[in-house]
N, C-alpha and C positions, 0 to 999 in steps of 0.2 A: 665839411663833411666830403671825402673822396666820392666822385660822381662817375668813378670808373665802373663799368659793369662788364660781365663776363657770361658766357654761353652755360647756358644750363647743362648739369651733367649729365649723362647718360647711364641709367641705371638699370642693371637686370635683376627684375624682381620676380622671375619665373619660380613655379613651386619646387622645382628642384635643387633650387639655390637655397643653401642654408644658415653657413657658418662664415665663411672666411670671406674676406674682401681684399682684391690686388687693386692698385691704382696704376694703370699703364698707359702708356703713350708713345709713338712711334718717332717723334722728333722733337730735339733740345727745345727746352723753352726758351724764346726770344723776347728781349727786351722791348717795351714800348716806351712811347714818348704820348701823355695824355695832349690832345689838342685843348688850349686856354680857351675857358669858358668869358665869355664878356658878360661883366657883370652890368645890368642892368636893372633899373625898379621894375617890379613887377607891375604897378601903374603908373601913365602917363600923366602927367596932371592934364586935366581938362581944361580948352578955351573959356577962360574968362568971361567971355561976351556971349557964349549959347551955353545949350543945356545939353550938350552932347556927351553922354556916358564917356568914361574914361576906356581906353582901348586896352585889353588886356595881351601880353605879349608873353609867349612861353620861351625859357631860354632853350638856348640850341644845345644838344646832349651833347657830349663831347663821345669820340670814336675812338675805338681801339682797333689796333691791327698786331697781329703775329700771336695771337690769342689761340693755342691748341685746346680742343676738345679730350676732356679726359672719361676715360672708360672706367667705373666702378664693376668687376666683376663678382659677382658671390662663388664661390666653388662650393660643390656639393659634396656635403661630408657623407663617404659612402662606408663608413663604421657600420656593421650590422649589430641591431642591438638585441639583448637575451629576453625573450618573453616568457619570464615562468607562468604566466595565467594560461597559455596556449600549452604550454608543456602538461602543466597539470591537470587541465583539462584532457590532455591526451591520454594521459595515465589512467585517469578515471573511467573514461569510456572504456579503454582496452580492459580494465580489470573486470568492468560490468559485463563486456562483450565476453570475457573469457568464463565467467560465472555462467551465464547465461548457456554457452557452449557447452562446460561442463555436464550442467543439469541435464541438458537435452541429451548428450551423450549416456548418461547413468540413469538416466529415464527406466524404470524397471515395473511395466504394467501388470496388473493382479486380473485374473478372470474374473468372470461375475461369479457371484453367489449361488452356489450348488443346492436348489431346495431340497432335493431328494436328500442329500448326504446331511445336510443340516437337520432336517426332519428326523432321522434317525438318532443322532446326535445329541439333539437337543432333548429329546424325550428321554434319553438316557440319563443325562447330566443333571436337568434342571427340575428340580422337583415341586410338586404342587403345583404345574402351572401348564398343565396339559392345553386348556383352551388357548391360551396366550402361544405356546408352540406351533399349534393349528393354524392360528390367523397369522403368525409370522411366514411361516412355509406359503399358505397360500397366497399372501401380497407377493410373496419372491416369485412366486409364479405367472401372477397376472400380467398381461401383455401390457404396458406401457413403457415411453421412454421415460418417465418421469415418476418416480413414487415418495409420497410421504408415509412413512410408518411413525406414528406418534407410540412412545413406549409410558405407559403411566401407572404408578403404584405405590403403595408405601417402603418404608426404610428396610432393606435385607431383603425383601422378596422375589430377589433374582433379575431386575433389569439390566444391570451391567454385568452379572456374570454370565446373561445369557448374549450381551453383546460381546463380552471377551472371547464364550466360545465360538460366534459368527465369524471373528475375525483371528483368531489365537495364530495363523498363519500368514497373514496378511497387513498387519501392522506396517512393515517396512516399505510396502510397494508404495510406488508415487502417486498412484490413483485413490489410495486410501486416505481420507482428510478425519481428524478427529481433533474436538474443539470442546472447551470448556466453559460456564458462565463463570463471572461476568468477560474473563479477557475477548469472549469470541466479539460480542458489538464493538470492542473497543480497537481489535485489531487485524479481524478479517478482511480480505479483499479478495474478487473473483480475478484481479488480475496476475495475482502469486498461483493459482491453479492449474500450473503447468500437466500434472497429471491428464485433468479432465480437458485439456486443448489437445495433448499428443492420444493420450491411451482412447478405445473404443468406448468404454465403463469406467464406472466410479463409485466409491460409498462416501457418502459424506454425514458423519455424526456429532451430535451436539446433545453431548453430557451434562448432568447437574442443573437442570432448568425445573423452573417452578411455574405454576399456571399464570404470575404475573407476567413472565417474560415473554408471553406470546405476543405482544404489539411490538415488543424491543427488537427480536428477531427475524420479525415478518419481513422487512425491507432487506435483511441480505438473504433469505430465505428465496425472494422474488429475484433477485440477482443472479444465484446460481443457476435457478430454473431458467431465468432468460438466455444465460450463456448456453445452459445444456443444449435448449432449443436452437438457438444458432449455429452451434455447432453437430446436431444432428446426433447426438450422443445418448447415451443410458446411465441413467445416475437414481441411485437408490439413498434416499436421505431420512436418516432414524433420529427422532430427537425425542431424548428423554428425559422424562419429569418426574421429579421427586415429591411426592405425598408426606409430608412428616404425621408420621403414625401418632405422633404425642397432641398434635393440632388437629382436634375432633372438628372443626370449624373446614379446616383444610382437607381433611378425609373427606368429610361428607360431599364437598365441592369436586373431588376428583371422582368421587362415585356416581354422583347424581348430574354436576354439570360440565364437566370438564370437556368432552368431545363435544358437549352443544357449542361451546364457547370456542373452541378451535373452529369447527363446521362454519362459526358468522365471522371471524376472523380471516381464514383463509379460504372464503366462500370464491373469491374473485381469481385465485391462483388454477392455472390450470395445470392438474397433477390428479393421479391417483392417491388418494387417502386411506389409509388404516387407520384403525385405534385399537391397540393392545394393551388390555388392562391385565396386571399383576395382581393376583388376588394375597390375602393374608396368608401367611403359612402356621400350619398346627404344630402342634408338640412330634406329630409323626413324622412331621418332614424335618423339623429339627434335627430329631435322632438320626434322619436318612444324612446330613450334612456333617453331625458329629462323627458316625462311620467311615466317612467318607476318610476322615481323618486320621482315626484309631483303627479303621479296618471291622468289617461285618462280625457278626455274633456278638455284639454289646446286648452285654444282659441288663435287665430293668433296674436292678441296684446301682448298676456302675452308672447307667444311663442318668438314674433319679439324681445321683450325686454331682454329677457334671451339668445336668440342665438347671438346677438349683441359681449357676453362675450365669443366666441368660434369662431375657424375657422376650421369648418370641414374637408374644402379639407386639412388643414394640420395635425390637431390633430385627426379627424373621433369623435369618440365617446369618445377619452381618456380625463379622468379626469372630466367627466360629474358628477357624484357621488361627488367628494369631492368640486366643485365649486357651485353646487347647495347647498351643505351644507352650503357653507360659505354667499352664498346670500340670504338663508333663515335665517341667523343669523344678516342681515343688516337691 
């Protein structure tokens, strides 16, 4: 075995050194001659006449001369890597920011609902619901930052029609919100209510509700009211509940217990509440709806021929426009 030894190499292990290595030295390599090592036994024999332990003799190490120090230097790889993740995130952030800026620039705030204007217009166009219209106008005039107005009644009695008249020239405004069930409970978020954030007022509508939806929608209603109070804005929330005329038990519930159930469930909500019941329509009201399509002066014979295609107690004026259009093409 060669007992020659060398000094350890000096290695640059800094964090900036990555890939390549150079071996460098300043002087040429010089030959050296190892010094012979005397071969001696590791243990000398102990004297035979005493008990002294053998003496351990460590061999003399060879010396080396003329050995130069080698320096291994790792060169830093300065190639720039293309980080696609950072670029993708940057593009996404720029896109989102652009959308937000676009929405802010294009915010169009509607003014508050005018109760005096609606009082005249609703009484002219909504048949058989004098009390309901009066209650709506009264609620709009009431001084409160947050108003909850509950429309309820049977099919075709004018709930959605009344709502369409109230908002007929406001649907495209940023601070007018219209939802239907059941998508409302799965997609609604107050984070997206830019109109309420920027505008001073807002109208919030949830349509196609039934009494059993009350508990489901409560948490979202609370979120809207909380945001409204935090921002010190004015909001009118209209919740439209339908009671199927063919379901007598449901109709009785709407007639007798609906508002009591609402009061119980929404008792802890700090807002002004108004219950607006839409009554069933009569043949006289149906005739008014048909005259709106055909023109006034409809005689009884002509009306009776048309009216037999409708069930006013079950459908009210619902579908009048569509059915009259079909009958005119026959």
